[in-house]
KEZA-81804 format. One record per residue (C-alpha): residue number from 1; z, x, y. Coordinates in Angstrom, 3 decimals. Each point is the difference from the previous one (the first is absolute). Layout:
<recs>
<rec><k>NUM</k><pz>Z</pz><px>X</px><py>Y</py></rec>
...
</recs>
This chain:
<recs>
<rec><k>1</k><pz>-7.965</pz><px>58.880</px><py>-4.016</py></rec>
<rec><k>2</k><pz>2.246</pz><px>-0.933</px><py>2.819</py></rec>
<rec><k>3</k><pz>2.502</pz><px>-2.566</px><py>-0.549</py></rec>
<rec><k>4</k><pz>0.205</pz><px>-2.989</px><py>2.330</py></rec>
<rec><k>5</k><pz>3.159</pz><px>-0.205</px><py>2.062</py></rec>
<rec><k>6</k><pz>1.784</pz><px>-3.443</px><py>-0.499</py></rec>
<rec><k>7</k><pz>1.825</pz><px>-1.095</px><py>3.087</py></rec>
<rec><k>8</k><pz>2.893</pz><px>-2.385</px><py>-0.215</py></rec>
<rec><k>9</k><pz>0.589</pz><px>-2.472</px><py>2.853</py></rec>
<rec><k>10</k><pz>3.321</pz><px>-1.458</px><py>1.216</py></rec>
<rec><k>11</k><pz>-0.088</pz><px>-3.551</px><py>1.392</py></rec>
<rec><k>12</k><pz>2.673</pz><px>-1.245</px><py>2.309</py></rec>
<rec><k>13</k><pz>1.170</pz><px>-3.573</px><py>-0.513</py></rec>
<rec><k>14</k><pz>1.146</pz><px>-1.903</px><py>3.090</py></rec>
<rec><k>15</k><pz>3.092</pz><px>-2.140</px><py>0.116</py></rec>
<rec><k>16</k><pz>-0.199</pz><px>-3.448</px><py>1.693</py></rec>
<rec><k>17</k><pz>2.160</pz><px>1.372</px><py>2.704</py></rec>
<rec><k>18</k><pz>-2.485</pz><px>2.857</px><py>0.646</py></rec>
<rec><k>19</k><pz>-2.973</pz><px>-2.319</px><py>-0.122</py></rec>
<rec><k>20</k><pz>1.670</pz><px>-2.078</px><py>2.769</py></rec>
<rec><k>21</k><pz>0.742</pz><px>3.075</px><py>1.872</py></rec>
<rec><k>22</k><pz>-3.752</pz><px>0.952</px><py>0.050</py></rec>
<rec><k>23</k><pz>-0.588</pz><px>-3.374</px><py>1.694</py></rec>
<rec><k>24</k><pz>2.816</pz><px>0.468</px><py>2.496</py></rec>
<rec><k>25</k><pz>-1.327</pz><px>3.379</px><py>1.237</py></rec>
<rec><k>26</k><pz>-3.583</pz><px>-1.307</px><py>0.174</py></rec>
<rec><k>27</k><pz>-1.560</pz><px>1.735</px><py>-2.937</py></rec>
<rec><k>28</k><pz>-0.689</pz><px>-3.568</px><py>-1.588</py></rec>
<rec><k>29</k><pz>-0.572</pz><px>-3.048</px><py>1.976</py></rec>
<rec><k>30</k><pz>0.457</pz><px>-3.635</px><py>-0.876</py></rec>
<rec><k>31</k><pz>-3.815</pz><px>-0.265</px><py>0.027</py></rec>
<rec><k>32</k><pz>-0.405</pz><px>2.496</px><py>-2.785</py></rec>
<rec><k>33</k><pz>-0.795</pz><px>-1.548</px><py>-3.213</py></rec>
<rec><k>34</k><pz>2.480</pz><px>2.063</px><py>-2.108</py></rec>
<rec><k>35</k><pz>2.930</pz><px>-0.731</px><py>-2.362</py></rec>
<rec><k>36</k><pz>2.365</pz><px>2.316</px><py>-1.828</py></rec>
<rec><k>37</k><pz>-0.387</pz><px>-0.154</px><py>-3.771</py></rec>
<rec><k>38</k><pz>2.189</pz><px>2.301</px><py>-2.089</py></rec>
<rec><k>39</k><pz>0.468</pz><px>2.372</px><py>2.799</py></rec>
<rec><k>40</k><pz>-3.624</pz><px>0.286</px><py>0.843</py></rec>
<rec><k>41</k><pz>-1.731</pz><px>-1.413</px><py>3.071</py></rec>
<rec><k>42</k><pz>-2.816</pz><px>-2.024</px><py>-1.113</py></rec>
<rec><k>43</k><pz>-2.793</pz><px>-0.922</px><py>2.326</py></rec>
<rec><k>44</k><pz>-1.315</pz><px>-3.422</px><py>-0.641</py></rec>
<rec><k>45</k><pz>-3.740</pz><px>-0.896</px><py>0.365</py></rec>
<rec><k>46</k><pz>-0.868</pz><px>-2.311</px><py>2.894</py></rec>
<rec><k>47</k><pz>0.481</pz><px>-3.731</px><py>-0.816</py></rec>
<rec><k>48</k><pz>-3.389</pz><px>-1.752</px><py>-0.722</py></rec>
<rec><k>49</k><pz>-0.684</pz><px>-3.450</px><py>1.361</py></rec>
<rec><k>50</k><pz>0.410</pz><px>-1.711</px><py>-3.478</py></rec>
<rec><k>51</k><pz>3.363</pz><px>1.739</px><py>-0.442</py></rec>
<rec><k>52</k><pz>1.179</pz><px>-0.973</px><py>3.487</py></rec>
<rec><k>53</k><pz>-1.189</pz><px>-3.631</px><py>-0.589</py></rec>
<rec><k>54</k><pz>1.894</pz><px>-0.173</px><py>-3.245</py></rec>
<rec><k>55</k><pz>3.194</pz><px>1.315</px><py>1.645</py></rec>
<rec><k>56</k><pz>-0.129</pz><px>-2.594</px><py>2.757</py></rec>
<rec><k>57</k><pz>-0.669</pz><px>-2.704</px><py>-2.607</py></rec>
<rec><k>58</k><pz>3.065</pz><px>1.187</px><py>-1.991</py></rec>
<rec><k>59</k><pz>2.153</pz><px>0.002</px><py>3.073</py></rec>
<rec><k>60</k><pz>-1.307</pz><px>-3.601</px><py>0.933</py></rec>
<rec><k>61</k><pz>0.480</pz><px>-1.390</px><py>-3.423</py></rec>
<rec><k>62</k><pz>3.524</pz><px>1.538</px><py>-0.497</py></rec>
<rec><k>63</k><pz>1.336</pz><px>-0.735</px><py>3.374</py></rec>
<rec><k>64</k><pz>-1.005</pz><px>-3.768</px><py>-0.344</py></rec>
<rec><k>65</k><pz>1.685</pz><px>-0.198</px><py>-3.439</py></rec>
<rec><k>66</k><pz>3.027</pz><px>2.049</px><py>-0.185</py></rec>
<rec><k>67</k><pz>1.636</pz><px>-1.226</px><py>3.399</py></rec>
<rec><k>68</k><pz>3.542</pz><px>1.273</px><py>0.060</py></rec>
<rec><k>69</k><pz>0.241</pz><px>1.124</px><py>-3.827</py></rec>
<rec><k>70</k><pz>-1.551</pz><px>3.374</px><py>0.962</py></rec>
<rec><k>71</k><pz>-1.159</pz><px>2.261</px><py>2.832</py></rec>
<rec><k>72</k><pz>-3.672</pz><px>0.721</px><py>-0.336</py></rec>
<rec><k>73</k><pz>-0.590</pz><px>3.785</px><py>0.982</py></rec>
<rec><k>74</k><pz>-3.403</pz><px>1.194</px><py>0.646</py></rec>
<rec><k>75</k><pz>-0.962</pz><px>3.645</px><py>-0.283</py></rec>
<rec><k>76</k><pz>3.507</pz><px>1.096</px><py>0.679</py></rec>
<rec><k>77</k><pz>2.069</pz><px>2.754</px><py>-1.772</py></rec>
<rec><k>78</k><pz>2.268</pz><px>-0.405</px><py>-2.973</py></rec>
<rec><k>79</k><pz>2.425</pz><px>2.967</px><py>-0.551</py></rec>
<rec><k>80</k><pz>-0.122</pz><px>1.147</px><py>-3.726</py></rec>
<rec><k>81</k><pz>2.509</pz><px>2.719</px><py>-0.331</py></rec>
<rec><k>82</k><pz>0.096</pz><px>3.279</px><py>1.786</py></rec>
<rec><k>83</k><pz>-3.666</pz><px>0.777</px><py>-0.231</py></rec>
<rec><k>84</k><pz>-2.133</pz><px>-3.002</px><py>0.083</py></rec>
<rec><k>85</k><pz>-0.666</pz><px>-2.768</px><py>2.824</py></rec>
<rec><k>86</k><pz>-3.184</pz><px>-1.917</px><py>-0.946</py></rec>
<rec><k>87</k><pz>-1.404</pz><px>-2.541</px><py>2.215</py></rec>
<rec><k>88</k><pz>-1.161</pz><px>-2.788</px><py>-2.314</py></rec>
<rec><k>89</k><pz>-2.608</pz><px>-2.512</px><py>1.417</py></rec>
<rec><k>90</k><pz>2.606</pz><px>-2.855</px><py>-0.295</py></rec>
<rec><k>91</k><pz>3.575</pz><px>-0.371</px><py>-1.309</py></rec>
<rec><k>92</k><pz>2.238</pz><px>-2.879</px><py>-0.312</py></rec>
<rec><k>93</k><pz>3.514</pz><px>1.121</px><py>0.989</py></rec>
<rec><k>94</k><pz>3.435</pz><px>-1.646</px><py>-0.383</py></rec>
<rec><k>95</k><pz>0.884</pz><px>-1.778</px><py>3.170</py></rec>
<rec><k>96</k><pz>2.268</pz><px>1.910</px><py>2.352</py></rec>
<rec><k>97</k><pz>1.222</pz><px>-0.963</px><py>3.438</py></rec>
<rec><k>98</k><pz>-1.126</pz><px>3.224</px><py>1.639</py></rec>
<rec><k>99</k><pz>-3.604</pz><px>-0.102</px><py>-1.711</py></rec>
<rec><k>100</k><pz>0.759</pz><px>3.649</px><py>-1.117</py></rec>
<rec><k>101</k><pz>0.367</pz><px>1.404</px><py>3.568</py></rec>
<rec><k>102</k><pz>2.699</pz><px>2.470</px><py>-1.118</py></rec>
<rec><k>103</k><pz>-1.826</pz><px>1.566</px><py>-2.933</py></rec>
<rec><k>104</k><pz>-3.185</pz><px>-0.570</px><py>-2.057</py></rec>
<rec><k>105</k><pz>0.484</pz><px>-2.269</px><py>-2.991</py></rec>
<rec><k>106</k><pz>0.866</pz><px>1.711</px><py>-3.338</py></rec>
<rec><k>107</k><pz>-0.865</pz><px>-0.947</px><py>-3.298</py></rec>
<rec><k>108</k><pz>2.912</pz><px>-2.505</px><py>-0.463</py></rec>
<rec><k>109</k><pz>-1.390</pz><px>-1.706</px><py>3.134</py></rec>
<rec><k>110</k><pz>-3.447</pz><px>-0.804</px><py>-1.495</py></rec>
<rec><k>111</k><pz>-1.111</pz><px>-3.042</px><py>-1.807</py></rec>
<rec><k>112</k><pz>-3.585</pz><px>0.823</px><py>-0.396</py></rec>
<rec><k>113</k><pz>-2.574</pz><px>2.756</px><py>1.127</py></rec>
<rec><k>114</k><pz>-3.704</pz><px>-0.746</px><py>0.384</py></rec>
<rec><k>115</k><pz>-2.616</pz><px>2.845</px><py>0.142</py></rec>
<rec><k>116</k><pz>-3.581</pz><px>-0.949</px><py>0.919</py></rec>
<rec><k>117</k><pz>-2.587</pz><px>2.425</px><py>-1.347</py></rec>
<rec><k>118</k><pz>-3.557</pz><px>0.134</px><py>1.152</py></rec>
<rec><k>119</k><pz>-0.609</pz><px>3.602</px><py>-0.964</py></rec>
<rec><k>120</k><pz>3.534</pz><px>1.280</px><py>-0.976</py></rec>
<rec><k>121</k><pz>0.749</pz><px>-1.901</px><py>-3.180</py></rec>
<rec><k>122</k><pz>0.197</pz><px>3.122</px><py>-2.131</py></rec>
<rec><k>123</k><pz>2.496</pz><px>1.574</px><py>2.349</py></rec>
<rec><k>124</k><pz>2.004</pz><px>-3.150</px><py>0.431</py></rec>
<rec><k>125</k><pz>0.096</pz><px>-0.727</px><py>-3.789</py></rec>
<rec><k>126</k><pz>0.867</pz><px>3.786</px><py>-1.137</py></rec>
<rec><k>127</k><pz>2.118</pz><px>1.160</px><py>2.868</py></rec>
<rec><k>128</k><pz>1.506</pz><px>-2.753</px><py>2.219</py></rec>
<rec><k>129</k><pz>0.702</pz><px>-2.594</px><py>-2.724</py></rec>
<rec><k>130</k><pz>1.845</pz><px>2.513</px><py>-2.229</py></rec>
<rec><k>131</k><pz>1.967</pz><px>1.144</px><py>3.054</py></rec>
<rec><k>132</k><pz>1.026</pz><px>-3.484</px><py>0.659</py></rec>
<rec><k>133</k><pz>0.995</pz><px>-0.484</px><py>-3.703</py></rec>
<rec><k>134</k><pz>2.092</pz><px>3.025</px><py>0.085</py></rec>
<rec><k>135</k><pz>1.996</pz><px>-1.303</px><py>2.916</py></rec>
<rec><k>136</k><pz>0.429</pz><px>-3.424</px><py>-1.478</py></rec>
<rec><k>137</k><pz>-2.228</pz><px>-2.183</px><py>2.188</py></rec>
<rec><k>138</k><pz>-0.003</pz><px>-3.136</px><py>-2.034</py></rec>
<rec><k>139</k><pz>-3.524</pz><px>-1.137</px><py>0.430</py></rec>
<rec><k>140</k><pz>-3.331</pz><px>1.419</px><py>1.278</py></rec>
<rec><k>141</k><pz>-3.263</pz><px>-1.663</px><py>0.498</py></rec>
<rec><k>142</k><pz>-3.194</pz><px>2.192</px><py>0.047</py></rec>
<rec><k>143</k><pz>-2.939</pz><px>-2.000</px><py>1.548</py></rec>
<rec><k>144</k><pz>-3.136</pz><px>1.808</px><py>-0.955</py></rec>
<rec><k>145</k><pz>-2.657</pz><px>-1.325</px><py>2.387</py></rec>
<rec><k>146</k><pz>-2.868</pz><px>1.803</px><py>-1.814</py></rec>
<rec><k>147</k><pz>0.802</pz><px>-1.726</px><py>-3.228</py></rec>
<rec><k>148</k><pz>1.146</pz><px>-3.303</px><py>1.380</py></rec>
<rec><k>149</k><pz>3.382</pz><px>-0.105</px><py>-1.691</py></rec>
<rec><k>150</k><pz>3.631</pz><px>0.212</px><py>0.256</py></rec>
<rec><k>151</k><pz>2.233</pz><px>2.048</px><py>-2.264</py></rec>
<rec><k>152</k><pz>3.733</pz><px>-0.794</px><py>-0.085</py></rec>
<rec><k>153</k><pz>2.484</pz><px>2.691</px><py>-1.001</py></rec>
<rec><k>154</k><pz>3.446</pz><px>-1.294</px><py>-0.958</py></rec>
<rec><k>155</k><pz>3.310</pz><px>1.017</px><py>-1.619</py></rec>
<rec><k>156</k><pz>0.351</pz><px>3.777</px><py>0.908</py></rec>
<rec><k>157</k><pz>1.487</pz><px>1.867</px><py>-2.917</py></rec>
<rec><k>158</k><pz>0.374</pz><px>3.751</px><py>-0.489</py></rec>
<rec><k>159</k><pz>-2.316</pz><px>0.694</px><py>2.830</py></rec>
<rec><k>160</k><pz>-2.898</pz><px>-2.307</px><py>-1.080</py></rec>
<rec><k>161</k><pz>-0.715</pz><px>-3.729</px><py>0.055</py></rec>
<rec><k>162</k><pz>0.708</pz><px>-1.895</px><py>-3.193</py></rec>
<rec><k>163</k><pz>-2.109</pz><px>-2.932</px><py>0.887</py></rec>
<rec><k>164</k><pz>-3.595</pz><px>0.301</px><py>1.353</py></rec>
<rec><k>165</k><pz>-2.006</pz><px>-3.170</px><py>0.550</py></rec>
<rec><k>166</k><pz>-3.660</pz><px>-0.084</px><py>0.837</py></rec>
<rec><k>167</k><pz>-1.078</pz><px>-2.925</px><py>2.050</py></rec>
<rec><k>168</k><pz>-3.399</pz><px>-1.167</px><py>1.379</py></rec>
<rec><k>169</k><pz>-1.444</pz><px>-2.753</px><py>2.222</py></rec>
<rec><k>170</k><pz>1.095</pz><px>-3.471</px><py>-1.290</py></rec>
<rec><k>171</k><pz>3.443</pz><px>1.248</px><py>-0.810</py></rec>
<rec><k>172</k><pz>3.169</pz><px>-0.734</px><py>1.822</py></rec>
<rec><k>173</k><pz>2.901</pz><px>2.433</px><py>0.484</py></rec>
<rec><k>174</k><pz>3.670</pz><px>-0.017</px><py>1.543</py></rec>
<rec><k>175</k><pz>2.263</pz><px>2.832</px><py>0.566</py></rec>
<rec><k>176</k><pz>2.776</pz><px>-0.003</px><py>-2.589</py></rec>
<rec><k>177</k><pz>2.643</pz><px>0.221</px><py>2.808</py></rec>
<rec><k>178</k><pz>-1.689</pz><px>-3.178</px><py>1.600</py></rec>
<rec><k>179</k><pz>-1.283</pz><px>-2.152</px><py>-2.779</py></rec>
<rec><k>180</k><pz>-0.664</pz><px>-2.852</px><py>2.218</py></rec>
<rec><k>181</k><pz>-2.450</pz><px>1.860</px><py>2.082</py></rec>
<rec><k>182</k><pz>-3.049</pz><px>-0.653</px><py>-2.248</py></rec>
<rec><k>183</k><pz>-3.324</pz><px>1.357</px><py>1.369</py></rec>
<rec><k>184</k><pz>-3.497</pz><px>-0.821</px><py>-1.321</py></rec>
<rec><k>185</k><pz>-1.759</pz><px>3.570</px><py>-0.257</py></rec>
<rec><k>186</k><pz>-2.887</pz><px>-1.444</px><py>2.060</py></rec>
<rec><k>187</k><pz>2.210</pz><px>0.050</px><py>2.998</py></rec>
<rec><k>188</k><pz>0.616</pz><px>3.794</px><py>-0.249</py></rec>
<rec><k>189</k><pz>-3.383</pz><px>1.111</px><py>-1.481</py></rec>
<rec><k>190</k><pz>-2.566</pz><px>-1.945</px><py>2.149</py></rec>
</recs>
């Protein structure tokens, strides 16, 4: 009986600098829906209308409430070390006069990350949220549109979030860094 040959494969992880170089030389364009996660270029699925509407709603709600306490960043990159540069749906950043023109925000610049999931909640929950925890992002909200709920991940410790809070319509929530910005969930999940 012939034995099957087992092939081993080698993968190559990209650095953030190499990832940017791919865009500079035209291999990737700013219209490509990709992000760098742990050295891999991840192609994101197209944004559905419910997802897009939720992100617009988040932008409007946070922009009207945080004023000069934070910069509202929509689907922009955050640099997490040498091999990751995710693009969360929304982030609240510490105010900076240059609005991060010189470099993308780093973990110490982030107050809150919000990921919206219409079809990607498992990926967000098991890949992106642990990545944020490992890099010390203080708080992440996952809005799961299919289940009509928001899960808050808080207090990163040893690569995971120590506090996970499930919320639903009827509840109110505020970012821990901005406790006066209280938002009824109906404003985000409608």
